[in-house]
LOROLO-79626 format. One line per 8 residues: number of its first residue (from 1); for each residue x, y, z of N, C-alpha, C. Coordinates in steps of 0.02 Angstrom, whole numbers, plus 50000, padded with zeros to 5 digits. Layout:
N
NUM = X:Y:Z:X:Y:Z:X:Y:Z; ...
END
This chain:
366
1 = 55658:57729:55394:55670:57669:55318:55669:57600:55352; 55614:57548:55337:55597:57484:55364:55670:57441:55357; 55680:57391:55373:55725:57374:55385:55711:57340:55292; 55680:57311:55298:55650:57285:55235:55672:57316:55165; 55652:57389:55180:55670:57435:55130:55765:57465:55125; 55769:57467:55164:55853:57451:55191:55879:57396:55154; 55886:57338:55167:55911:57296:55131:55894:57308:55060; 55842:57319:55032:55858:57328:54961:55895:57383:54941
9 = 55893:57423:54980:55937:57487:54953:56009:57482:54956; 56027:57448:55012:56094:57412:55022:56115:57376:54933; 56069:57320:54940:56066:57259:54886:56070:57280:54825; 56024:57348:54782:56033:57358:54746:56087:57426:54718; 56106:57457:54788:56164:57512:54779:56233:57494:54813; 56222:57447:54852:56293:57424:54869:56317:57460:54917; 56368:57445:54924:56404:57492:54990:56470:57504:54998; 56502:57540:55025:56595:57548:55024:56603:57536:55072
17 = 56647:57502:55090:56694:57500:55142:56756:57552:55167; 56751:57590:55196:56799:57635:55230:56845:57594:55264; 56828:57553:55312:56899:57514:55342:56908:57442:55269; 56968:57423:55253:56981:57385:55202:56983:57316:55249; 57012:57296:55291:56993:57246:55359:56933:57225:55340; 56858:57271:55349:56801:57249:55362:56795:57199:55284; 56817:57201:55233:56793:57160:55184:56867:57118:55162; 56883:57080:55221:56918:57034:55202:56881:56966:55201
25 = 56833:56941:55195:56798:56902:55179:56736:56908:55128; 56756:56964:55096:56716:56978:55025:56725:56917:54964; 56669:56909:54914:56688:56856:54888:56696:56895:54819; 56731:56881:54760:56739:56903:54710:56751:56844:54654; 56700:56862:54600:56701:56793:54549:56657:56726:54569; 56660:56685:54546:56628:56619:54551:56558:56630:54540; 56507:56585:54570:56457:56590:54569:56408:56595:54625; 56347:56621:54622:56304:56633:54682:56338:56722:54696
33 = 56315:56731:54750:56331:56805:54771:56413:56831:54762; 56434:56836:54699:56490:56852:54691:56500:56953:54697; 56573:56935:54716:56578:57019:54742:56535:57053:54781; 56512:57007:54836:56479:57036:54891:56511:57023:54954; 56471:57038:54995:56505:57024:55093:56438:57043:55120; 56445:56965:55161:56378:56977:55229:56394:57006:55272; 56325:57036:55288:56336:57084:55348:56254:57076:55359; 56243:57065:55431:56210:57066:55495:56167:57127:55506
41 = 56103:57144:55503:56068:57178:55509:56019:57150:55583; 56008:57182:55630:55974:57136:55654:55981:57070:55673; 55927:57030:55658:55924:56961:55642:55927:56924:55586; 55950:56969:55548:55938:56962:55462:56019:56980:55439; 56057:56905:55426:56116:56943:55383:56090:56929:55301; 56138:56962:55274:56109:56978:55195:56174:56994:55178; 56176:56970:55099:56253:56966:55047:56222:57060:55024; 56282:57086:55038:56277:57167:54989:56349:57171:54950
49 = 56325:57201:54874:56380:57202:54832:56445:57269:54850; 56510:57231:54858:56562:57278:54873:56616:57301:54833; 56587:57244:54773:56651:57261:54739:56650:57268:54667; 56564:57292:54639:56545:57319:54594:56545:57394:54560; 56538:57409:54512:56512:57490:54505:56491:57523:54539; 56425:57495:54539:56376:57530:54583:56394:57541:54646; 56438:57494:54687:56445:57490:54754:56508:57534:54773; 56553:57557:54700:56603:57600:54699:56580:57675:54716
57 = 56505:57682:54693:56472:57738:54704:56415:57769:54733; 56422:57687:54786:56364:57699:54832:56354:57753:54894; 56293:57776:54887:56307:57830:54961:56314:57802:55027; 56308:57730:55037:56318:57710:55094:56392:57685:55104; 56403:57704:55175:56468:57692:55197:56476:57645:55239; 56525:57602:55252:56527:57562:55300:56576:57566:55347; 56594:57604:55411:56654:57608:55453:56674:57548:55490; 56720:57561:55527:56754:57523:55556:56728:57488:55610
65 = 56721:57420:55621:56685:57391:55688:56716:57441:55750; 56667:57434:55788:56691:57480:55844:56690:57410:55898; 56724:57434:55974:56743:57378:56022:56686:57323:56026; 56610:57338:56015:56569:57297:56021:56540:57265:55967; 56580:57256:55905:56587:57227:55835:56547:57258:55817; 56497:57307:55800:56453:57345:55781:56489:57379:55734; 56471:57416:55655:56483:57449:55626:56428:57486:55597; 56454:57559:55612:56406:57602:55577:56376:57606:55512
73 = 56333:57597:55489:56313:57628:55414:56286:57692:55401; 56312:57721:55359:56299:57814:55369:56284:57835:55300; 56212:57860:55269:56200:57889:55227:56203:57956:55224; 56241:58012:55178:56249:58085:55194:56272:58103:55256; 56297:58056:55284:56332:58079:55361:56283:58070:55414; 56237:58048:55399:56193:58020:55441:56177:57936:55469; 56166:57912:55520:56174:57839:55537:56128:57822:55515; 56141:57774:55474:56051:57718:55469:56044:57673:55487
81 = 56089:57633:55508:56081:57556:55535:56164:57548:55559; 56159:57521:55598:56227:57478:55622:56228:57392:55603; 56284:57365:55581:56291:57304:55557:56356:57267:55598; 56346:57201:55588:56389:57151:55613:56424:57125:55556; 56481:57091:55560:56515:57057:55501:56517:56998:55530; 56505:56942:55487:56525:56862:55520:56590:56880:55522; 56612:56830:55564:56714:56801:55567:56724:56769:55528; 56770:56765:55531:56813:56702:55469:56786:56645:55499
89 = 56772:56587:55446:56744:56523:55463:56830:56477:55502; 56826:56450:55534:56868:56420:55549:56896:56358:55531; 56863:56339:55485:56875:56283:55425:56926:56300:55373; 56905:56372:55375:56951:56394:55299:57032:56398:55328; 57058:56372:55362:57121:56370:55382:57142:56309:55391; 57090:56259:55376:57097:56174:55359:57121:56146:55279; 57160:56096:55270:57181:56079:55196:57167:56004:55216; 57152:55973:55147:57155:55920:55134:57208:55882:55133
97 = 57208:55807:55142:57269:55781:55154:57351:55804:55082; 57299:55805:55038:57330:55824:54984:57354:55894:54962; 57317:55948:55003:57359:56005:55019:57303:56058:55000; 57236:56045:54978:57205:56084:54954:57168:56126:54998; 57177:56195:55011:57144:56228:55055:57074:56208:55062; 57024:56209:55108:56941:56188:55111:56924:56242:55083; 56949:56302:55086:56897:56359:55066:56903:56353:54986; 56942:56299:54941:56945:56307:54874:56901:56250:54853
105 = 56864:56229:54907:56842:56172:54884:56749:56181:54898; 56749:56249:54966:56671:56255:54990:56683:56327:55023; 56639:56368:55039:56652:56407:55080:56593:56424:55104; 56584:56498:55154:56534:56512:55193:56488:56565:55161; 56432:56552:55151:56384:56595:55111:56348:56626:55190; 56326:56689:55173:56295:56729:55234:56331:56723:55325; 56301:56671:55362:56332:56664:55406:56325:56585:55427; 56283:56549:55394:56284:56472:55419:56276:56449:55353
113 = 56295:56447:55308:56270:56398:55232:56334:56390:55218; 56360:56339:55203:56403:56290:55157:56383:56303:55086; 56432:56326:55047:56402:56318:54981:56456:56305:54926; 56468:56282:54875:56488:56268:54826:56493:56260:54770; 56520:56246:54703:56508:56238:54643:56560:56178:54644; 56517:56122:54596:56540:56039:54616:56590:56056:54546; 56551:56063:54493:56588:56065:54439:56600:56149:54428; 56691:56172:54421:56667:56255:54396:56676:56269:54321
121 = 56664:56211:54284:56672:56233:54217:56590:56205:54188; 56586:56239:54140:56508:56239:54102:56516:56231:54035; 56470:56180:54001:56463:56205:53921:56424:56241:53904; 56394:56294:53929:56369:56356:53917:56428:56424:53902; 56474:56404:53969:56530:56453:53974:56585:56438:53905; 56601:56385:53888:56650:56355:53842:56638:56407:53774; 56596:56426:53767:56551:56454:53691:56534:56538:53703; 56573:56576:53684:56538:56653:53692:56468:56667:53668
129 = 56440:56624:53604:56394:56628:53575:56361:56592:53619; 56342:56546:53672:56307:56508:53723:56327:56535:53796; 56371:56579:53823:56380:56595:53880:56320:56645:53905; 56307:56626:53986:56265:56670:54016:56307:56723:54041; 56281:56798:53997:56302:56845:53997:56322:56872:54077; 56285:56848:54109:56289:56876:54186:56353:56825:54221; 56380:56771:54200:56398:56702:54237:56480:56718:54245; 56505:56718:54322:56585:56737:54315:56612:56662:54342
137 = 56565:56605:54312:56599:56548:54345:56684:56516:54345; 56712:56533:54264:56766:56537:54268:56793:56583:54301; 56790:56621:54311:56838:56677:54345:56892:56664:54413; 56841:56645:54458:56867:56589:54514:56917:56548:54505; 56887:56508:54452:56962:56460:54429:57012:56488:54405; 57000:56529:54369:57047:56557:54332:57090:56605:54398; 57086:56617:54425:57120:56654:54485:57149:56604:54542; 57128:56539:54507:57175:56489:54577:57102:56503:54651
145 = 57055:56511:54644:57042:56519:54731:56997:56465:54729; 57006:56415:54668:56950:56360:54681:56976:56301:54630; 56955:56239:54637:56966:56187:54595:56926:56155:54554; 56928:56144:54500:56878:56129:54434:56853:56069:54439; 56864:56016:54469:56809:55970:54504:56824:55954:54582; 56767:55975:54617:56767:55923:54694:56745:55869:54692; 56776:55826:54714:56766:55748:54725:56720:55743:54784; 56663:55699:54788:56638:55678:54841:56649:55673:54910
153 = 56735:55637:54905:56773:55640:54967:56790:55714:55010; 56806:55765:54950:56831:55806:54974:56763:55860:55009; 56699:55845:54970:56656:55898:54996:56624:55861:55055; 56637:55796:55077:56598:55773:55141:56668:55790:55187; 56718:55799:55186:56781:55795:55213:56764:55897:55262; 56760:55910:55190:56759:55998:55233:56689:56010:55250; 56623:55984:55245:56569:55980:55244:56564:55944:55335; 56592:55908:55350:56582:55895:55419:56633:55947:55452
161 = 56701:55967:55444:56714:56022:55449:56695:56064:55452; 56648:56092:55431:56621:56162:55430:56561:56160:55496; 56530:56093:55500:56477:56102:55534:56504:56082:55626; 56552:56046:55616:56587:56026:55692:56617:56098:55715; 56658:56138:55651:56680:56200:55686:56666:56279:55690; 56599:56275:55635:56584:56333:55627:56514:56337:55632; 56496:56269:55648:56415:56277:55657:56360:56294:55584; 56381:56268:55536:56349:56280:55487:56289:56229:55466
169 = 56244:56265:55470:56156:56227:55453:56125:56188:55392; 56153:56205:55344:56135:56189:55291:56188:56198:55231; 56179:56172:55174:56237:56177:55110:56185:56183:55049; 56225:56223:55014:56195:56213:54948:56255:56197:54884; 56235:56142:54842:56280:56137:54800:56248:56159:54717; 56286:56188:54699:56289:56203:54622:56338:56182:54580; 56323:56168:54514:56381:56162:54465:56370:56192:54384; 56416:56196:54369:56431:56203:54298:56387:56162:54256
177 = 56342:56171:54200:56321:56102:54167:56370:56063:54120; 56361:55993:54141:56415:55972:54116:56373:55938:54062; 56420:55883:53993:56376:55876:53944:56348:55820:53965; 56290:55780:53940:56248:55711:53961:56177:55747:53983; 56141:55712:53953:56068:55718:53975:56035:55744:54057; 56082:55709:54085:56061:55714:54171:56079:55777:54200; 56122:55839:54165:56117:55896:54153:56166:55929:54228; 56191:55881:54262:56216:55896:54330:56191:55868:54388
185 = 56129:55834:54362:56103:55784:54446:56158:55722:54450; 56171:55692:54406:56211:55615:54436:56268:55665:54469; 56296:55708:54464:56345:55727:54522:56321:55758:54571; 56274:55787:54561:56249:55806:54627:56232:55744:54674; 56186:55687:54649:56182:55646:54688:56236:55607:54725; 56282:55611:54682:56338:55575:54697:56395:55611:54763; 56398:55665:54759:56397:55718:54787:56352:55716:54873; 56305:55704:54855:56254:55727:54923:56263:55646:54967
193 = 56278:55584:54925:56282:55537:54950:56336:55535:54997; 56392:55566:54958:56442:55561:55011:56455:55597:55071; 56422:55670:55054:56418:55700:55128:56357:55679:55188; 56316:55645:55147:56252:55631:55202:56281:55568:55244; 56335:55510:55208:56371:55484:55240:56435:55510:55321; 56458:55575:55292:56499:55601:55349:56470:55639:55381; 56418:55677:55369:56394:55721:55427:56312:55744:55405; 56252:55741:55468:56190:55750:55445:56183:55819:55432
201 = 56164:55826:55358:56181:55916:55338:56111:55923:55293; 56071:55967:55298:56018:55957:55245:56071:56003:55183; 56042:55985:55131:56063:56007:55053:56017:56002:55021; 56023:56059:54971:56011:56091:54924:56050:56069:54861; 56014:56027:54810:56048:56036:54755:56029:56079:54695; 56066:56090:54661:56064:56160:54593:56086:56114:54535; 56052:56122:54469:56065:56113:54411:55996:56136:54360; 56019:56101:54296:55963:56122:54234:55932:56061:54263
209 = 55864:56088:54231:55813:56016:54229:55843:55940:54195; 55847:55894:54236:55869:55833:54200:55829:55804:54134; 55845:55779:54089:55813:55754:54034:55754:55704:54069; 55787:55657:54101:55748:55609:54137:55723:55633:54215; 55642:55635:54225:55618:55655:54283:55656:55611:54330; 55667:55553:54320:55682:55491:54357:55763:55514:54407; 55779:55570:54366:55832:55591:54426:55835:55626:54475; 55768:55668:54487:55713:55700:54538:55723:55644:54604
217 = 55703:55570:54585:55712:55532:54619:55762:55493:54638; 55819:55484:54601:55874:55473:54608:55923:55517:54665; 55921:55595:54659:55926:55653:54687:55923:55654:54765; 55846:55654:54772:55824:55650:54842:55845:55562:54898; 55847:55509:54841:55874:55446:54878:55949:55444:54907; 55968:55479:54857:56062:55503:54885:56063:55540:54922; 56003:55584:54939:56027:55628:55021:55977:55713:55011; 55976:55726:54953:55982:55798:54927:55902:55813:54949
225 = 55902:55877:55001:55848:55887:55009:55792:55917:54993; 55815:55975:54964:55767:56018:54918:55810:56039:54852; 55796:56054:54809:55796:56064:54719:55797:56135:54708; 55848:56163:54685:55845:56213:54640:55874:56209:54551; 55804:56227:54517:55824:56233:54449:55783:56298:54415; 55845:56362:54399:55857:56421:54403:55837:56428:54329; 55791:56469:54329:55751:56514:54252:55811:56566:54263; 55806:56600:54319:55852:56675:54286:55807:56722:54260
233 = 55788:56722:54207:55742:56757:54157:55673:56723:54154; 55620:56769:54149:55569:56730:54122:55531:56725:54082; 55564:56754:54032:55516:56793:53977:55579:56749:53900; 55545:56721:53842:55589:56688:53801:55647:56755:53780; 55598:56798:53765:55652:56862:53740:55727:56890:53755; 55699:56898:53836:55762:56908:53884:55803:56847:53871; 55768:56775:53878:55824:56714:53892:55873:56718:53834; 55824:56729:53790:55865:56717:53721:55945:56771:53705
241 = 55922:56822:53740:55959:56875:53742:56003:56870:53786; 56003:56860:53856:56060:56859:53911:56072:56791:53902; 56054:56725:53900:56074:56658:53924:56067:56626:53856; 56104:56647:53791:56073:56607:53732:56093:56538:53738; 56142:56519:53793:56138:56413:53785:56079:56402:53822; 56073:56427:53890:56039:56401:53929:55942:56404:53898; 55946:56443:53849:55890:56473:53822:55859:56409:53783; 55909:56358:53779:55887:56300:53717:55848:56259:53757
249 = 55845:56264:53828:55786:56225:53859:55741:56263:53875; 55685:56242:53843:55620:56281:53832:55586:56282:53909; 55554:56368:53911:55531:56371:53979:55484:56306:53995; 55441:56292:53948:55403:56223:53961:55430:56160:53990; 55486:56135:53960:55532:56092:53976:55527:56100:54066; 55557:56170:54099:55567:56204:54162:55503:56161:54211; 55441:56193:54162:55386:56191:54211:55382:56110:54220; 55389:56072:54157:55364:56007:54161:55410:55966:54229
257 = 55462:55987:54216:55529:55959:54277:55493:56002:54337; 55483:56062:54348:55465:56087:54438:55399:56041:54444; 55355:56030:54397:55302:55984:54417:55296:55925:54466; 55361:55880:54411:55397:55831:54426:55447:55829:54498; 55458:55867:54490:55509:55908:54556:55480:55901:54611; 55421:55952:54623:55381:55944:54685:55336:55870:54714; 55331:55839:54644:55306:55776:54693:55359:55732:54737; 55422:55734:54702:55471:55701:54760:55478:55740:54813
265 = 55500:55803:54785:55511:55848:54857:55489:55882:54909; 55405:55894:54867:55360:55916:54911:55352:55990:54900; 55313:56022:54934:55276:56096:54892:55334:56125:54933; 55368:56208:54892:55416:56225:54948:55483:56223:54952; 55491:56154:54939:55575:56129:54933:55588:56119:54863; 55561:56155:54803:55583:56164:54753:55571:56235:54729; 55641:56249:54712:55643:56323:54724:55674:56341:54643; 55674:56405:54618:55703:56425:54546:55703:56501:54575
273 = 55784:56532:54554:55812:56601:54555:55801:56647:54503; 55777:56682:54515:55753:56736:54470:55769:56818:54464; 55818:56820:54425:55843:56902:54425:55828:56954:54392; 55796:57002:54436:55774:57065:54428:55822:57122:54381; 55801:57164:54343:55831:57193:54297:55873:57181:54231; 55854:57131:54218:55903:57107:54160:55842:57108:54095; 55773:57144:54101:55740:57155:54043:55660:57143:54066; 55651:57101:54097:55581:57074:54125:55557:57108:54157
281 = 55498:57122:54168:55467:57176:54171:55436:57159:54249; 55424:57199:54292:55371:57174:54366:55319:57140:54348; 55275:57160:54304:55219:57100:54305:55220:57034:54266; 55283:57032:54229:55292:56974:54194:55324:56923:54247; 55379:56960:54290:55388:56921:54347:55349:56891:54405; 55304:56927:54419:55244:56912:54456:55194:56858:54432; 55171:56885:54362:55140:56830:54334:55167:56760:54319; 55232:56751:54311:55281:56672:54306:55285:56653:54386
289 = 55294:56717:54434:55305:56697:54519:55222:56657:54510; 55173:56673:54515:55103:56647:54523:55098:56597:54509; 55116:56556:54429:55099:56510:54406:55175:56464:54457; 55217:56484:54475:55266:56425:54518:55227:56425:54567; 55201:56482:54615:55166:56457:54667:55120:56410:54678; 55070:56407:54621:55037:56376:54615:55062:56291:54597; 55114:56270:54548:55147:56216:54561:55192:56203:54626; 55176:56262:54687:55235:56243:54729:55305:56232:54740
297 = 55331:56294:54685:55395:56307:54679:55423:56390:54706; 55461:56374:54748:55460:56435:54789:55509:56484:54728; 55469:56536:54712:55522:56590:54682:55566:56641:54709; 55640:56626:54709:55660:56667:54751:55695:56737:54683; 55665:56777:54706:55674:56847:54680:55725:56902:54683; 55786:56867:54654:55841:56938:54687:55850:56992:54620; 55885:57037:54664:55915:57094:54612:55949:57080:54599; 55978:57093:54494:56016:57060:54476:56110:57116:54493
305 = 56140:57106:54517:56209:57125:54542:56264:57098:54468; 56287:57159:54443:56333:57164:54376:56394:57151:54426; 56436:57106:54366:56491:57073:54403:56548:57087:54371; 56617:57093:54400:56669:57150:54362:56686:57061:54310; 56707:57106:54241:56740:57038:54198:56692:57008:54175; 56631:57012:54163:56590:56978:54134:56550:57026:54089; 56526:57004:54023:56488:57041:53976:56415:57102:54003; 56416:57086:54075:56366:57150:54086:56394:57161:54151
313 = 56459:57187:54159:56476:57202:54217:56466:57286:54200; 56457:57322:54150:56414:57404:54154:56331:57393:54155; 56305:57330:54173:56243:57343:54154:56205:57375:54230; 56156:57409:54236:56132:57451:54293:56095:57398:54334; 56111:57403:54399:56060:57358:54465:55999:57393:54449; 55948:57346:54455:55884:57383:54484:55881:57416:54527; 55836:57473:54528:55824:57507:54590:55778:57487:54639; 55769:57497:54699:55766:57465:54758:55665:57500:54738
321 = 55661:57533:54705:55594:57548:54704:55562:57482:54673; 55591:57465:54597:55584:57413:54547:55574:57331:54611; 55626:57341:54650:55639:57271:54674:55561:57268:54722; 55541:57330:54755:55495:57329:54825:55426:57328:54775; 55421:57339:54725:55357:57318:54667:55356:57267:54653; 55391:57224:54663:55394:57149:54638:55380:57133:54727; 55437:57125:54762:55452:57087:54826:55379:57109:54870; 55331:57161:54875:55291:57144:54932:55227:57112:54889
329 = 55225:57109:54838:55161:57068:54799:55190:57007:54813; 55247:56990:54813:55270:56915:54827:55259:56885:54884; 55290:56925:54913:55271:56901:54991:55216:56895:55029; 55170:56920:54998:55111:56907:55003:55063:56833:54974; 55110:56839:54902:55077:56776:54859:55119:56704:54876; 55165:56708:54911:55204:56655:54935:55174:56627:55004; 55177:56674:55032:55129:56646:55107:55054:56610:55084; 55037:56648:55052:54949:56624:55026:54960:56569:54990
337 = 55025:56552:54982:55014:56485:54936:55031:56442:54977; 55051:56457:55058:55067:56409:55095:55134:56387:55097; 55178:56429:55092:55247:56429:55073:55289:56476:55108; 55346:56472:55144:55388:56513:55191:55466:56501:55177; 55507:56553:55173:55588:56539:55160:55606:56495:55228; 55569:56519:55278:55601:56467:55343:55578:56392:55329; 55524:56364:55302:55517:56292:55304:55556:56266:55233; 55597:56291:55208:55621:56259:55153:55702:56219:55194
345 = 55707:56167:55176:55758:56125:55207:55820:56159:55215; 55846:56172:55150:55896:56208:55137:55908:56245:55073; 55945:56298:55070:55970:56319:54993:55957:56385:54999; 55967:56427:54928:55957:56512:54928:55885:56512:54984; 55838:56498:54957:55771:56530:54974:55759:56513:55070; 55799:56474:55087:55797:56465:55151:55852:56509:55179; 55891:56522:55134:55959:56575:55174:55927:56645:55164; 55898:56652:55099:55858:56724:55083:55913:56781:55092
353 = 55964:56783:55108:56038:56819:55123:56026:56861:55050; 56014:56848:54972:56038:56884:54916:55987:56931:54899; 55925:56926:54955:55859:56965:54913:55823:56957:54999; 55782:57031:55000:55752:57050:55032:55661:57010:55039; 55685:56969:55000:55611:56921:55003:55587:56899:55052; 55612:56877:55115:55587:56847:55175:55565:56893:55220; 55579:56943:55206:55572:57004:55266:55507:57038:55254; 55485:57020:55183:55430:57040:55154:55385:56972:55181
361 = 55397:56931:55170:55355:56870:55209:55341:56887:55264; 55349:56912:55311:55352:56937:55379:55299:56973:55366; 55316:57033:55328:55252:57078:55339:55193:57081:55321; 55179:57012:55270:55128:56982:55250:55079:56943:55328; 55144:56887:55372:55139:56850:55414:55091:56919:55469; 55134:56956:55474:55117:57020:55536:55059:57069:55521
END
């Protein structure tokens, strides 16, 4: 089995941790790769589900790391790989002057990415009729693992420490959608400006398309290097069923905002998250991805992972075969469009840990 196929399998089936200590730094709830754990396979670090229903029944077992720091991954008793777990970040042991632990302000994703949800509340999440059914943004807040609003000063302080203590190389800032026509762009700009004053760290901001395209320039001027505006689902039917509130922003508004953002940030520096397994077919995802590539938008396609406590917690993850049927042609499509994950300045596409997509780009180049 190739590394690409193994990563696909692990990200759709998850893995079981034989040694509970190995799961110490796994994530539960919140935004981004929730209920996952980072593991490094060769030179590639990926986020693998460990706290989800499929993971509890996964055929993949991960043993306790040996003296060399490597842990055996087995399937049906046979070793399929050896992986390494990233160490606990040193910045996690620090607190702000007012006593807030740094890891309640920002956390480590993969092995070198700092991530934060600036606003841990969302107008979509406040109503059961509007909420995105896959979202768990309120879970970590309710559990006391984070704070509702990270101030620019707090983010700058933590970002500086993460770079100096743990060698963090880029940062992802996402947000729940606030009230107002900027749809989160204002808080992204405010936060980026403070961080860049404190430390030279590439930043990706993530928000819904702002009503006024001028916000793209404002974010860039504030220090945002790359922008993510996430479709999640690509067809109107699936969008209306899975994320009824967010679906009120028409797809054509996204495409218009993508076009405007690429003019500001450049080809390949604007991206969108697409979740497979929610109902869109492979053909529909590839058709939309082709349109995005023409615009210069990087389509970061990832397997949907059901998160405990959400309306979709029992929804099945897509199969590895389904993922491969998308990622193989998509890897070729992205490279043919002159984009590569490694060329993105910051963000989810550059990190690539939540999808095997970047490994399929390498197959195209090879």
